All heavy atoms as a GROMACS GRO file, in nm:
protein
  598
    1MET      N    1  -0.291   0.762   1.001
    1MET     CA    2  -0.264   0.754   1.146
    1MET      C    3  -0.310   0.620   1.202
    1MET      O    4  -0.419   0.573   1.177
    1MET     CB    5  -0.338   0.864   1.216
    1MET     CG    6  -0.328   0.847   1.370
    1MET     SD    7  -0.455   0.936   1.460
    1MET     CE    8  -0.386   1.090   1.476
    2ALA      N    9  -0.223   0.556   1.273
    2ALA     CA   10  -0.253   0.427   1.328
    2ALA      C   11  -0.333   0.448   1.460
    2ALA      O   12  -0.305   0.542   1.535
    2ALA     CB   13  -0.129   0.352   1.360
    3TYR      N   14  -0.435   0.364   1.480
    3TYR     CA   15  -0.517   0.374   1.603
    3TYR      C   16  -0.467   0.285   1.714
    3TYR      O   17  -0.512   0.301   1.826
    3TYR     CB   18  -0.664   0.347   1.573
    3TYR     CG   19  -0.722   0.451   1.482
    3TYR    CD1   20  -0.742   0.429   1.344
    3TYR    CD2   21  -0.763   0.576   1.534
    3TYR    CE1   22  -0.796   0.524   1.265
    3TYR    CE2   23  -0.815   0.671   1.455
    3TYR     CZ   24  -0.833   0.650   1.315
    3TYR     OH   25  -0.888   0.743   1.236
    4LEU      N   26  -0.381   0.194   1.680
    4LEU     CA   27  -0.322   0.107   1.783
    4LEU      C   28  -0.181   0.152   1.814
    4LEU      O   29  -0.101   0.174   1.722
    4LEU     CB   30  -0.321  -0.039   1.729
    4LEU     CG   31  -0.456  -0.098   1.693
    4LEU    CD1   32  -0.436  -0.234   1.624
    4LEU    CD2   33  -0.548  -0.108   1.811
    5PRO      N   34  -0.149   0.169   1.938
    5PRO     CA   35  -0.015   0.221   1.974
    5PRO      C   36   0.097   0.132   1.922
    5PRO      O   37   0.210   0.180   1.898
    5PRO     CB   38  -0.015   0.218   2.127
    5PRO     CG   39  -0.151   0.196   2.172
    5PRO     CD   40  -0.230   0.143   2.053
    6SER      N   41   0.070   0.006   1.901
    6SER     CA   42   0.179  -0.089   1.860
    6SER      C   43   0.193  -0.087   1.705
    6SER      O   44   0.286  -0.149   1.654
    6SER     CB   45   0.148  -0.227   1.909
    6SER     OG   46   0.017  -0.271   1.864
    7VAL      N   47   0.109  -0.014   1.636
    7VAL     CA   48   0.115  -0.008   1.489
    7VAL      C   49   0.158   0.134   1.453
    7VAL      O   50   0.091   0.227   1.483
    7VAL     CB   51  -0.022  -0.040   1.424
    7VAL    CG1   52  -0.014  -0.027   1.275
    7VAL    CG2   53  -0.069  -0.179   1.464
    8THR      N   54   0.271   0.146   1.389
    8THR     CA   55   0.323   0.275   1.346
    8THR      C   56   0.258   0.317   1.219
    8THR      O   57   0.200   0.238   1.146
    8THR     CB   58   0.478   0.269   1.331
    8THR    OG1   59   0.507   0.177   1.226
    8THR    CG2   60   0.544   0.226   1.461
    9ASP      N   61   0.270   0.444   1.188
    9ASP     CA   62   0.207   0.497   1.068
    9ASP      C   63   0.267   0.435   0.941
    9ASP      O   64   0.200   0.429   0.841
    9ASP     CB   65   0.229   0.650   1.059
    9ASP     CG   66   0.141   0.722   1.156
    9ASP    OD1   67   0.039   0.669   1.201
    9ASP    OD2   68   0.169   0.841   1.186
   10ASP      N   69   0.390   0.391   0.945
   10ASP     CA   70   0.452   0.331   0.828
   10ASP      C   71   0.446   0.176   0.826
   10ASP      O   72   0.509   0.109   0.746
   10ASP     CB   73   0.597   0.379   0.813
   10ASP     CG   74   0.684   0.336   0.925
   10ASP    OD1   75   0.630   0.298   1.033
   10ASP    OD2   76   0.806   0.352   0.914
   11SER      N   77   0.372   0.119   0.919
   11SER     CA   78   0.358  -0.028   0.922
   11SER      C   79   0.278  -0.076   0.799
   11SER      O   80   0.180  -0.020   0.768
   11SER     CB   81   0.282  -0.075   1.047
   11SER     OG   82   0.360  -0.057   1.161
   12GLY      N   83   0.332  -0.175   0.737
   12GLY     CA   84   0.260  -0.235   0.626
   12GLY      C   85   0.180  -0.356   0.675
   12GLY      O   86   0.170  -0.387   0.793
   13VAL      N   87   0.114  -0.423   0.579
   13VAL     CA   88   0.032  -0.538   0.616
   13VAL      C   89   0.113  -0.647   0.683
   13VAL      O   90   0.073  -0.698   0.788
   13VAL     CB   91  -0.036  -0.594   0.489
   13VAL    CG1   92  -0.113  -0.720   0.519
   13VAL    CG2   93  -0.130  -0.492   0.429
   14ARG      N   94   0.230  -0.679   0.630
   14ARG     CA   95   0.310  -0.786   0.684
   14ARG      C   96   0.355  -0.753   0.826
   14ARG      O   97   0.340  -0.834   0.918
   14ARG     CB   98   0.434  -0.807   0.600
   14ARG     CG   99   0.538  -0.900   0.658
   14ARG     CD  100   0.489  -1.044   0.683
   14ARG     NE  101   0.426  -1.104   0.574
   14ARG     CZ  102   0.342  -1.208   0.582
   14ARG    NH1  103   0.312  -1.259   0.701
   14ARG    NH2  104   0.284  -1.260   0.478
   15ALA      N  105   0.401  -0.631   0.850
   15ALA     CA  106   0.445  -0.591   0.987
   15ALA      C  107   0.329  -0.596   1.087
   15ALA      O  108   0.346  -0.638   1.202
   15ALA     CB  109   0.501  -0.452   0.988
   16THR      N  110   0.212  -0.558   1.041
   16THR     CA  111   0.094  -0.562   1.128
   16THR      C  112   0.051  -0.704   1.158
   16THR      O  113   0.029  -0.741   1.270
   16THR     CB  114  -0.024  -0.484   1.062
   16THR    OG1  115   0.015  -0.354   1.039
   16THR    CG2  116  -0.143  -0.484   1.153
   17LEU      N  117   0.050  -0.790   1.053
   17LEU     CA  118   0.010  -0.930   1.081
   17LEU      C  119   0.115  -1.004   1.164
   17LEU      O  120   0.080  -1.096   1.240
   17LEU     CB  121  -0.011  -1.005   0.943
   17LEU     CG  122  -0.140  -0.968   0.872
   17LEU    CD1  123  -0.142  -1.039   0.737
   17LEU    CD2  124  -0.262  -0.997   0.951
   18ASP      N  125   0.242  -0.962   1.153
   18ASP     CA  126   0.348  -1.028   1.229
   18ASP      C  127   0.331  -1.009   1.384
   18ASP      O  128   0.395  -1.083   1.456
   18ASP     CB  129   0.488  -0.977   1.187
   18ASP     CG  130   0.528  -1.044   1.056
   18ASP    OD1  131   0.468  -1.146   1.014
   18ASP    OD2  132   0.626  -0.996   0.999
   19MET      N  133   0.246  -0.920   1.423
   19MET     CA  134   0.223  -0.898   1.562
   19MET      C  135   0.132  -1.005   1.626
   19MET      O  136   0.122  -1.019   1.744
   19MET     CB  137   0.156  -0.761   1.591
   19MET     CG  138   0.252  -0.646   1.555
   19MET     SD  139   0.182  -0.485   1.603
   19MET     CE  140   0.036  -0.477   1.511
   20PHE      N  141   0.067  -1.085   1.537
   20PHE     CA  142  -0.029  -1.185   1.586
   20PHE      C  143   0.037  -1.325   1.582
   20PHE      O  144   0.143  -1.346   1.530
   20PHE     CB  145  -0.153  -1.184   1.498
   20PHE     CG  146  -0.229  -1.050   1.511
   20PHE    CD1  147  -0.206  -0.948   1.419
   20PHE    CD2  148  -0.318  -1.034   1.618
   20PHE    CE1  149  -0.275  -0.828   1.432
   20PHE    CE2  150  -0.384  -0.911   1.628
   20PHE     CZ  151  -0.364  -0.810   1.535
   21THR      N  152  -0.039  -1.417   1.633
   21THR     CA  153   0.013  -1.560   1.638
   21THR      C  154   0.016  -1.620   1.499
   21THR      O  155  -0.057  -1.574   1.406
   21THR     CB  156  -0.079  -1.648   1.724
   21THR    OG1  157  -0.210  -1.654   1.662
   21THR    CG2  158  -0.093  -1.592   1.867
   22PRO      N  159   0.099  -1.720   1.474
   22PRO     CA  160   0.103  -1.788   1.346
   22PRO      C  161  -0.033  -1.841   1.303
   22PRO      O  162  -0.069  -1.831   1.186
   22PRO     CB  163   0.203  -1.900   1.368
   22PRO     CG  164   0.292  -1.851   1.473
   22PRO     CD  165   0.202  -1.771   1.566
   23LYS      N  166  -0.114  -1.892   1.400
   23LYS     CA  167  -0.246  -1.944   1.365
   23LYS      C  168  -0.338  -1.835   1.312
   23LYS      O  169  -0.409  -1.856   1.214
   23LYS     CB  170  -0.308  -2.010   1.490
   23LYS     CG  171  -0.436  -2.082   1.466
   23LYS     CD  172  -0.481  -2.153   1.591
   23LYS     CE  173  -0.610  -2.230   1.559
   23LYS     NZ  174  -0.657  -2.304   1.678
   24PHE      N  175  -0.334  -1.717   1.373
   24PHE     CA  176  -0.412  -1.600   1.325
   24PHE      C  177  -0.366  -1.561   1.188
   24PHE      O  178  -0.449  -1.538   1.099
   24PHE     CB  179  -0.401  -1.488   1.425
   24PHE     CG  180  -0.476  -1.367   1.378
   24PHE    CD1  181  -0.607  -1.349   1.405
   24PHE    CD2  182  -0.412  -1.267   1.309
   24PHE    CE1  183  -0.679  -1.242   1.362
   24PHE    CE2  184  -0.481  -1.154   1.265
   24PHE     CZ  185  -0.615  -1.142   1.296
   25ARG      N  186  -0.234  -1.549   1.166
   25ARG     CA  187  -0.182  -1.512   1.035
   25ARG      C  188  -0.225  -1.607   0.929
   25ARG      O  189  -0.259  -1.569   0.817
   25ARG     CB  190  -0.028  -1.497   1.036
   25ARG     CG  191   0.015  -1.377   1.117
   25ARG     CD  192   0.168  -1.348   1.097
   25ARG     NE  193   0.254  -1.461   1.118
   25ARG     CZ  194   0.314  -1.488   1.236
   25ARG    NH1  195   0.291  -1.408   1.339
   25ARG    NH2  196   0.392  -1.587   1.246
   26GLU      N  197  -0.219  -1.736   0.958
   26GLU     CA  198  -0.259  -1.838   0.859
   26GLU      C  199  -0.409  -1.822   0.826
   26GLU      O  200  -0.448  -1.828   0.707
   26GLU     CB  201  -0.235  -1.976   0.918
   26GLU     CG  202  -0.267  -2.088   0.825
   26GLU     CD  203  -0.242  -2.226   0.886
   26GLU    OE1  204  -0.151  -2.233   0.967
   26GLU    OE2  205  -0.312  -2.318   0.844
   27ALA      N  206  -0.489  -1.797   0.928
   27ALA     CA  207  -0.633  -1.779   0.903
   27ALA      C  208  -0.657  -1.654   0.813
   27ALA      O  209  -0.738  -1.661   0.720
   27ALA     CB  210  -0.707  -1.770   1.037
   28MET      N  211  -0.591  -1.544   0.848
   28MET     CA  212  -0.609  -1.424   0.771
   28MET      C  213  -0.557  -1.439   0.625
   28MET      O  214  -0.617  -1.388   0.531
   28MET     CB  215  -0.542  -1.305   0.836
   28MET     CG  216  -0.611  -1.261   0.967
   28MET     SD  217  -0.785  -1.223   0.947
   28MET     CE  218  -0.772  -1.066   0.861
   29SER      N  219  -0.450  -1.517   0.609
   29SER     CA  220  -0.394  -1.540   0.478
   29SER      C  221  -0.489  -1.613   0.384
   29SER      O  222  -0.479  -1.603   0.265
   29SER     CB  223  -0.262  -1.615   0.488
   29SER     OG  224  -0.166  -1.535   0.550
   30SER      N  225  -0.580  -1.689   0.446
   30SER     CA  226  -0.684  -1.758   0.370
   30SER      C  227  -0.808  -1.675   0.354
   30SER      O  228  -0.871  -1.676   0.251
   30SER     CB  229  -0.716  -1.893   0.434
   30SER     OG  230  -0.608  -1.980   0.438
   31PHE      N  231  -0.844  -1.606   0.462
   31PHE     CA  232  -0.966  -1.531   0.465
   31PHE      C  233  -0.968  -1.410   0.367
   31PHE      O  234  -1.062  -1.394   0.292
   31PHE     CB  235  -0.990  -1.482   0.608
   31PHE     CG  236  -1.112  -1.396   0.627
   31PHE    CD1  237  -1.239  -1.445   0.620
   31PHE    CD2  238  -1.098  -1.260   0.653
   31PHE    CE1  239  -1.350  -1.371   0.637
   31PHE    CE2  240  -1.207  -1.180   0.669
   31PHE     CZ  241  -1.334  -1.234   0.662
   32ILE      N  242  -0.862  -1.333   0.371
   32ILE     CA  243  -0.861  -1.207   0.293
   32ILE      C  244  -0.873  -1.239   0.142
   32ILE      O  245  -0.961  -1.182   0.075
   32ILE     CB  246  -0.736  -1.124   0.324
   32ILE    CG1  247  -0.749  -1.070   0.465
   32ILE    CG2  248  -0.718  -1.012   0.222
   32ILE    CD1  249  -0.620  -1.006   0.521
   33PRO      N  250  -0.791  -1.329   0.084
   33PRO     CA  251  -0.810  -1.360  -0.058
   33PRO      C  252  -0.949  -1.416  -0.092
   33PRO      O  253  -1.005  -1.389  -0.200
   33PRO     CB  254  -0.699  -1.456  -0.087
   33PRO     CG  255  -0.600  -1.444   0.020
   33PRO     CD  256  -0.677  -1.400   0.138
   34ALA      N  257  -1.001  -1.498  -0.001
   34ALA     CA  258  -1.134  -1.553  -0.024
   34ALA      C  259  -1.239  -1.448  -0.037
   34ALA      O  260  -1.327  -1.447  -0.124
   34ALA     CB  261  -1.170  -1.652   0.085
   35ILE      N  262  -1.231  -1.346   0.048
   35ILE     CA  263  -1.329  -1.235   0.046
   35ILE      C  264  -1.307  -1.151  -0.077
   35ILE      O  265  -1.401  -1.111  -0.144
   35ILE     CB  266  -1.312  -1.144   0.174
   35ILE    CG1  267  -1.350  -1.220   0.300
   35ILE    CG2  268  -1.386  -1.016   0.163
   35ILE    CD1  269  -1.495  -1.254   0.308
   36MET      N  270  -1.180  -1.115  -0.104
   36MET     CA  271  -1.155  -1.024  -0.218
   36MET      C  272  -1.176  -1.090  -0.352
   36MET      O  273  -1.212  -1.020  -0.446
   36MET     CB  274  -1.012  -0.969  -0.203
   36MET     CG  275  -0.990  -0.883  -0.083
   36MET     SD  276  -1.105  -0.740  -0.073
   36MET     CE  277  -1.037  -0.632  -0.196
   37ASN      N  278  -1.164  -1.216  -0.366
   37ASN     CA  279  -1.175  -1.286  -0.495
   37ASN      C  280  -1.312  -1.344  -0.521
   37ASN      O  281  -1.337  -1.386  -0.632
   37ASN     CB  282  -1.066  -1.394  -0.509
   37ASN     CG  283  -0.932  -1.334  -0.516
   37ASN    OD1  284  -0.909  -1.225  -0.574
   37ASN    ND2  285  -0.834  -1.399  -0.453
   38ASP      N  286  -1.399  -1.344  -0.421
   38ASP     CA  287  -1.535  -1.399  -0.442
   38ASP      C  288  -1.613  -1.292  -0.514
   38ASP      O  289  -1.643  -1.186  -0.463
   38ASP     CB  290  -1.596  -1.431  -0.303
   38ASP     CG  291  -1.739  -1.478  -0.320
   38ASP    OD1  292  -1.771  -1.531  -0.429
   38ASP    OD2  293  -1.819  -1.461  -0.223
   39GLY      N  294  -1.655  -1.325  -0.637
   39GLY     CA  295  -1.729  -1.225  -0.718
   39GLY      C  296  -1.882  -1.247  -0.724
   39GLY      O  297  -1.942  -1.211  -0.817
   40GLU      N  298  -1.935  -1.303  -0.616
   40GLU     CA  299  -2.076  -1.330  -0.610
   40GLU      C  300  -2.164  -1.203  -0.628
   40GLU      O  301  -2.251  -1.203  -0.709
   40GLU     CB  302  -2.114  -1.396  -0.482
   40GLU     CG  303  -2.065  -1.542  -0.475
   40GLU     CD  304  -2.141  -1.634  -0.567
   40GLU    OE1  305  -2.264  -1.622  -0.578
   40GLU    OE2  306  -2.073  -1.720  -0.632
   41ARG      N  307  -2.136  -1.103  -0.549
   41ARG     CA  308  -2.223  -0.984  -0.554
   41ARG      C  309  -2.146  -0.856  -0.591
   41ARG      O  310  -2.200  -0.776  -0.662
   41ARG     CB  311  -2.291  -0.965  -0.419
   41ARG     CG  312  -2.372  -1.088  -0.387
   41ARG     CD  313  -2.484  -1.059  -0.298
   41ARG     NE  314  -2.560  -1.183  -0.288
   41ARG     CZ  315  -2.647  -1.209  -0.200
   41ARG    NH1  316  -2.678  -1.119  -0.113
   41ARG    NH2  317  -2.708  -1.326  -0.193
   42LEU      N  318  -2.026  -0.842  -0.540
   42LEU     CA  319  -1.948  -0.725  -0.573
   42LEU      C  320  -1.824  -0.771  -0.652
   42LEU      O  321  -1.767  -0.878  -0.623
   42LEU     CB  322  -1.900  -0.657  -0.446
   42LEU     CG  323  -2.001  -0.594  -0.351
   42LEU    CD1  324  -1.939  -0.544  -0.227
   42LEU    CD2  325  -2.079  -0.484  -0.423
   43THR      N  326  -1.788  -0.693  -0.748
   43THR     CA  327  -1.669  -0.724  -0.824
   43THR      C  328  -1.544  -0.695  -0.744
   43THR      O  329  -1.551  -0.624  -0.641
   43THR     CB  330  -1.663  -0.644  -0.954
   43THR    OG1  331  -1.646  -0.505  -0.921
   43THR    CG2  332  -1.788  -0.663  -1.038
   44ARG      N  333  -1.432  -0.742  -0.789
   44ARG     CA  334  -1.305  -0.713  -0.722
   44ARG      C  335  -1.280  -0.564  -0.724
   44ARG      O  336  -1.232  -0.502  -0.629
   44ARG     CB  337  -1.192  -0.791  -0.787
   44ARG     CG  338  -1.053  -0.767  -0.732
   44ARG     CD  339  -1.042  -0.828  -0.595
   44ARG     NE  340  -0.916  -0.798  -0.528
   44ARG     CZ  341  -0.810  -0.877  -0.521
   44ARG    NH1  342  -0.821  -0.999  -0.573
   44ARG    NH2  343  -0.701  -0.840  -0.464
   45ALA      N  344  -1.316  -0.500  -0.839
   45ALA     CA  345  -1.296  -0.352  -0.850
   45ALA      C  346  -1.383  -0.283  -0.745
   45ALA      O  347  -1.333  -0.187  -0.683
   45ALA     CB  348  -1.338  -0.309  -0.991
   46ASP      N  349  -1.508  -0.326  -0.724
   46ASP     CA  350  -1.594  -0.267  -0.621
   46ASP      C  351  -1.528  -0.281  -0.483
   46ASP      O  352  -1.526  -0.186  -0.404
   46ASP     CB  353  -1.732  -0.334  -0.616
   46ASP     CG  354  -1.814  -0.309  -0.743
   46ASP    OD1  355  -1.795  -0.209  -0.812
   46ASP    OD2  356  -1.896  -0.395  -0.771
   47LYS      N  357  -1.482  -0.399  -0.453
   47LYS     CA  358  -1.422  -0.426  -0.320
   47LYS      C  359  -1.300  -0.343  -0.295
   47LYS      O  360  -1.277  -0.290  -0.189
   47LYS     CB  361  -1.392  -0.575  -0.301
   47LYS     CG  362  -1.520  -0.660  -0.297
   47LYS     CD  363  -1.485  -0.809  -0.303
   47LYS     CE  364  -1.609  -0.892  -0.314
   47LYS     NZ  365  -1.577  -1.032  -0.326
   48GLU      N  366  -1.214  -0.329  -0.396
   48GLU     CA  367  -1.092  -0.252  -0.384
   48GLU      C  368  -1.126  -0.103  -0.367
   48GLU      O  369  -1.062  -0.030  -0.290
   48GLU     CB  370  -1.001  -0.270  -0.502
   48GLU     CG  371  -0.941  -0.407  -0.515
   48GLU     CD  372  -0.841  -0.446  -0.403
   48GLU    OE1  373  -0.806  -0.355  -0.320
   48GLU    OE2  374  -0.795  -0.559  -0.404
   49THR      N  375  -1.226  -0.057  -0.433
   49THR     CA  376  -1.270   0.088  -0.423
   49THR      C  377  -1.325   0.112  -0.285
   49THR      O  378  -1.292   0.215  -0.219
   49THR     CB  379  -1.375   0.118  -0.530
   49THR    OG1  380  -1.322   0.096  -0.661
   49THR    CG2  381  -1.420   0.260  -0.521
   50ILE      N  382  -1.404   0.017  -0.229
   50ILE     CA  383  -1.456   0.034  -0.093
   50ILE      C  384  -1.343   0.028   0.006
   50ILE      O  385  -1.335   0.114   0.096
   50ILE     CB  386  -1.558  -0.078  -0.064
   50ILE    CG1  387  -1.688  -0.054  -0.146
   50ILE    CG2  388  -1.591  -0.079   0.087
   50ILE    CD1  389  -1.778  -0.178  -0.149
   51ALA      N  390  -1.248  -0.060  -0.012
   51ALA     CA  391  -1.132  -0.067   0.077
   51ALA      C  392  -1.046   0.057   0.069
   51ALA      O  393  -1.001   0.110   0.171
   51ALA     CB  394  -1.047  -0.185   0.043
   52ALA      N  395  -1.030   0.117  -0.049
   52ALA     CA  396  -0.957   0.244  -0.062
   52ALA      C  397  -1.032   0.358   0.012
   52ALA      O  398  -0.967   0.438   0.079
   52ALA     CB  399  -0.938   0.277  -0.211
   53TYR      N  400  -1.160   0.361  -0.007
   53TYR     CA  401  -1.239   0.466   0.057
   53TYR      C  402  -1.228   0.458   0.210
   53TYR      O  403  -1.203   0.557   0.280
   53TYR     CB  404  -1.385   0.455   0.016
   53TYR     CG  405  -1.476   0.559   0.081
   53TYR    CD1  406  -1.468   0.691   0.041
   53TYR    CD2  407  -1.568   0.520   0.178
   53TYR    CE1  408  -1.552   0.785   0.100
   53TYR    CE2  409  -1.648   0.615   0.239
   53TYR     CZ  410  -1.643   0.746   0.196
   53TYR     OH  411  -1.723   0.839   0.256
   54VAL      N  412  -1.246   0.336   0.263
   54VAL     CA  413  -1.238   0.318   0.412
   54VAL      C  414  -1.096   0.350   0.456
   54VAL      O  415  -1.077   0.412   0.565
   54VAL     CB  416  -1.280   0.172   0.451
   54VAL    CG1  417  -1.254   0.149   0.596
   54VAL    CG2  418  -1.429   0.156   0.416
   55SER      N  419  -0.994   0.309   0.380
   55SER     CA  420  -0.857   0.341   0.420
   55SER      C  421  -0.834   0.489   0.426
   55SER      O  422  -0.766   0.543   0.517
   55SER     CB  423  -0.762   0.275   0.321
   55SER     OG  424  -0.768   0.136   0.324
   56GLN      N  425  -0.893   0.564   0.331
   56GLN     CA  426  -0.878   0.708   0.331
   56GLN      C  427  -0.948   0.767   0.451
   56GLN      O  428  -0.894   0.854   0.516
   56GLN     CB  429  -0.934   0.768   0.202
   56GLN     CG  430  -0.908   0.918   0.191
   56GLN     CD  431  -0.958   0.972   0.059
   56GLN    OE1  432  -1.057   0.926   0.005
   56GLN    NE2  433  -0.886   1.072   0.005
   57LEU      N  434  -1.068   0.720   0.485
   57LEU     CA  435  -1.140   0.765   0.603
   57LEU      C  436  -1.057   0.742   0.727
   57LEU      O  437  -1.064   0.826   0.821
   57LEU     CB  438  -1.277   0.698   0.614
   57LEU     CG  439  -1.384   0.730   0.517
   57LEU    CD1  440  -1.506   0.644   0.542
   57LEU    CD2  441  -1.420   0.880   0.522
   58ASN      N  442  -0.983   0.631   0.734
   58ASN     CA  443  -0.904   0.598   0.848
   58ASN      C  444  -0.765   0.661   0.843
   58ASN      O  445  -0.680   0.632   0.934
   58ASN     CB  446  -0.890   0.444   0.861
   58ASN     CG  447  -1.015   0.378   0.899
   58ASN    OD1  448  -1.096   0.437   0.970
   58ASN    ND2  449  -1.037   0.258   0.852
   59SER      N  450  -0.740   0.744   0.744
   59SER     CA  451  -0.609   0.808   0.726
   59SER      C  452  -0.494   0.702   0.720
   59SER      O  453  -0.384   0.722   0.768
   59SER     CB  454  -0.579   0.906   0.840
   59SER     OG  455  -0.676   1.007   0.839
   60ALA      N  456  -0.523   0.588   0.661
   60ALA     CA  457  -0.426   0.479   0.640
   60ALA      C  458  -0.367   0.491   0.503
   60ALA      O  459  -0.412   0.429   0.405
   60ALA     CB  460  -0.491   0.346   0.663
   61SER      N  461  -0.268   0.582   0.486
   61SER     CA  462  -0.217   0.614   0.354
   61SER      C  463  -0.154   0.492   0.282
   61SER      O  464  -0.176   0.481   0.159
   61SER     CB  465  -0.114   0.727   0.367
   61SER     OG  466  -0.009   0.691   0.455
   62TYR      N  467  -0.087   0.406   0.354
   62TYR     CA  468  -0.034   0.288   0.289
   62TYR      C  469  -0.145   0.201   0.230
   62TYR      O  470  -0.136   0.160   0.112
   62TYR     CB  471   0.045   0.202   0.393
   62TYR     CG  472   0.096   0.071   0.342
   62TYR    CD1  473   0.220   0.065   0.277
   62TYR    CD2  474   0.021  -0.043   0.356
   62TYR    CE1  475   0.262  -0.060   0.229
   62TYR    CE2  476   0.067  -0.166   0.306
   62TYR     CZ  477   0.185  -0.175   0.245
   62TYR     OH  478   0.230  -0.295   0.192
   63CYS      N  479  -0.249   0.179   0.306
   63CYS     CA  480  -0.362   0.093   0.259
   63CYS      C  481  -0.440   0.164   0.147
   63CYS      O  482  -0.477   0.097   0.049
   63CYS     CB  483  -0.459   0.060   0.375
   63CYS     SG  484  -0.377  -0.042   0.498
   64PHE      N  485  -0.454   0.296   0.162
   64PHE     CA  486  -0.526   0.374   0.057
   64PHE      C  487  -0.452   0.361  -0.074
   64PHE      O  488  -0.511   0.336  -0.178
   64PHE     CB  489  -0.539   0.521   0.098
   64PHE     CG  490  -0.597   0.603  -0.012
   64PHE    CD1  491  -0.733   0.595  -0.043
   64PHE    CD2  492  -0.516   0.693  -0.083
   64PHE    CE1  493  -0.782   0.673  -0.147
   64PHE    CE2  494  -0.567   0.770  -0.185
   64PHE     CZ  495  -0.702   0.762  -0.216
   65ALA      N  496  -0.319   0.380  -0.072
   65ALA     CA  497  -0.241   0.365  -0.198
   65ALA      C  498  -0.253   0.224  -0.255
   65ALA      O  499  -0.271   0.215  -0.381
   65ALA     CB  500  -0.097   0.408  -0.169
   66ALA      N  501  -0.239   0.127  -0.176
   66ALA     CA  502  -0.242  -0.013  -0.221
   66ALA      C  503  -0.379  -0.042  -0.283
   66ALA      O  504  -0.386  -0.100  -0.396
   66ALA     CB  505  -0.208  -0.109  -0.110
   67HIS      N  506  -0.485  -0.008  -0.210
   67HIS     CA  507  -0.623  -0.039  -0.267
   67HIS      C  508  -0.660   0.047  -0.384
   67HIS      O  509  -0.728   0.004  -0.476
   67HIS     CB  510  -0.727  -0.028  -0.153
   67HIS     CG  511  -0.716  -0.138  -0.056
   67HIS    ND1  512  -0.739  -0.273  -0.086
   67HIS    CD2  513  -0.684  -0.138   0.080
   67HIS    CE1  514  -0.722  -0.347   0.024
   67HIS    NE2  515  -0.687  -0.270   0.123
   68SER      N  516  -0.614   0.171  -0.388
   68SER     CA  517  -0.639   0.260  -0.503
   68SER      C  518  -0.568   0.204  -0.626
   68SER      O  519  -0.632   0.197  -0.735
   68SER     CB  520  -0.586   0.403  -0.475
   68SER     OG  521  -0.658   0.464  -0.372
   69ASN      N  522  -0.447   0.161  -0.613
   69ASN     CA  523  -0.372   0.100  -0.724
   69ASN      C  524  -0.442  -0.027  -0.771
   69ASN      O  525  -0.452  -0.054  -0.890
   69ASN     CB  526  -0.226   0.073  -0.690
   69ASN     CG  527  -0.143   0.199  -0.678
   69ASN    OD1  528  -0.179   0.300  -0.736
   69ASN    ND2  529  -0.040   0.197  -0.599
   70ALA      N  530  -0.489  -0.111  -0.676
   70ALA     CA  531  -0.555  -0.232  -0.710
   70ALA      C  532  -0.690  -0.206  -0.783
   70ALA      O  533  -0.720  -0.277  -0.881
   70ALA     CB  534  -0.578  -0.318  -0.588
   71SER      N  535  -0.762  -0.105  -0.738
   71SER     CA  536  -0.886  -0.073  -0.804
   71SER      C  537  -0.860  -0.026  -0.947
   71SER      O  538  -0.935  -0.064  -1.041
   71SER     CB  539  -0.966   0.029  -0.723
   71SER     OG  540  -0.902   0.154  -0.721
   72ARG      N  541  -0.758   0.054  -0.974
   72ARG     CA  542  -0.726   0.097  -1.107
   72ARG      C  543  -0.688  -0.024  -1.195
   72ARG      O  544  -0.726  -0.030  -1.308
   72ARG     CB  545  -0.614   0.199  -1.105
   72ARG     CG  546  -0.662   0.340  -1.065
   72ARG     CD  547  -0.556   0.446  -1.091
   72ARG     NE  548  -0.445   0.436  -1.004
   72ARG     CZ  549  -0.441   0.485  -0.877
   72ARG    NH1  550  -0.548   0.552  -0.829
   72ARG    NH2  551  -0.335   0.474  -0.802
   73LYS      N  552  -0.614  -0.116  -1.131
   73LYS     CA  553  -0.573  -0.238  -1.206
   73LYS      C  554  -0.696  -0.318  -1.248
   73LYS      O  555  -0.692  -0.384  -1.354
   73LYS     CB  556  -0.485  -0.324  -1.110
   73LYS     CG  557  -0.438  -0.455  -1.172
   73LYS     CD  558  -0.362  -0.535  -1.072
   73LYS     CE  559  -0.346  -0.674  -1.121
   73LYS     NZ  560  -0.279  -0.759  -1.018
   74HIS      N  561  -0.806  -0.306  -1.174
   74HIS     CA  562  -0.928  -0.379  -1.207
   74HIS      C  563  -1.030  -0.290  -1.287
   74HIS      O  564  -1.150  -0.323  -1.291
   74HIS     CB  565  -0.989  -0.431  -1.078
   74HIS     CG  566  -0.912  -0.546  -1.020
   74HIS    ND1  567  -0.910  -0.676  -1.071
   74HIS    CD2  568  -0.819  -0.548  -0.919
   74HIS    CE1  569  -0.830  -0.751  -1.005
   74HIS    NE2  570  -0.773  -0.676  -0.909
   75GLY      N  571  -0.981  -0.180  -1.342
   75GLY     CA  572  -1.059  -0.103  -1.434
   75GLY      C  573  -1.130   0.020  -1.378
   75GLY      O  574  -1.207   0.088  -1.453
   76VAL      N  575  -1.106   0.056  -1.256
   76VAL     CA  576  -1.168   0.182  -1.200
   76VAL      C  577  -1.088   0.299  -1.243
   76VAL      O  578  -0.965   0.301  -1.229
   76VAL     CB  579  -1.178   0.170  -1.045
   76VAL    CG1  580  -1.232   0.296  -0.984
   76VAL    CG2  581  -1.260   0.048  -1.004
   77GLU      N  582  -1.159   0.400  -1.291
   77GLU     CA  583  -1.091   0.523  -1.331
   77GLU      C  584  -1.057   0.607  -1.206
   77GLU      O  585  -1.126   0.598  -1.106
   77GLU     CB  586  -1.178   0.602  -1.431
   77GLU     CG  587  -1.199   0.529  -1.558
   77GLU     CD  588  -1.285   0.609  -1.659
   77GLU    OE1  589  -1.296   0.733  -1.643
   77GLU    OE2  590  -1.341   0.545  -1.747
   78ASP      N  591  -0.958   0.698  -1.223
   78ASP     CA  592  -0.921   0.786  -1.110
   78ASP      C  593  -1.040   0.874  -1.071
   78ASP      O  594  -1.119   0.911  -1.148
   78ASP     CB  595  -0.804   0.880  -1.153
   78ASP     CG  596  -0.672   0.801  -1.148
   78ASP    OD1  597  -0.666   0.696  -1.082
   78ASP    OD2  598  -0.576   0.850  -1.211
   0.00000   0.00000   0.00000
């Protein structure tokens, strides 16, 4: 379920980011990979699992599926 009226339940990442300014989208396009790929303390698998869990808590089925698949790709078992 989307918490913002302008975001529908079937909105994906691209549709959601397209609601913001180009400058914001550019910043997020750099920020998200930097956070997810930095392996200083948490592995990518850890981060994807946390993101999947939070997505499930938020009833964000699209995000839950994407992060669950990514966590499995990085070695997390079902």
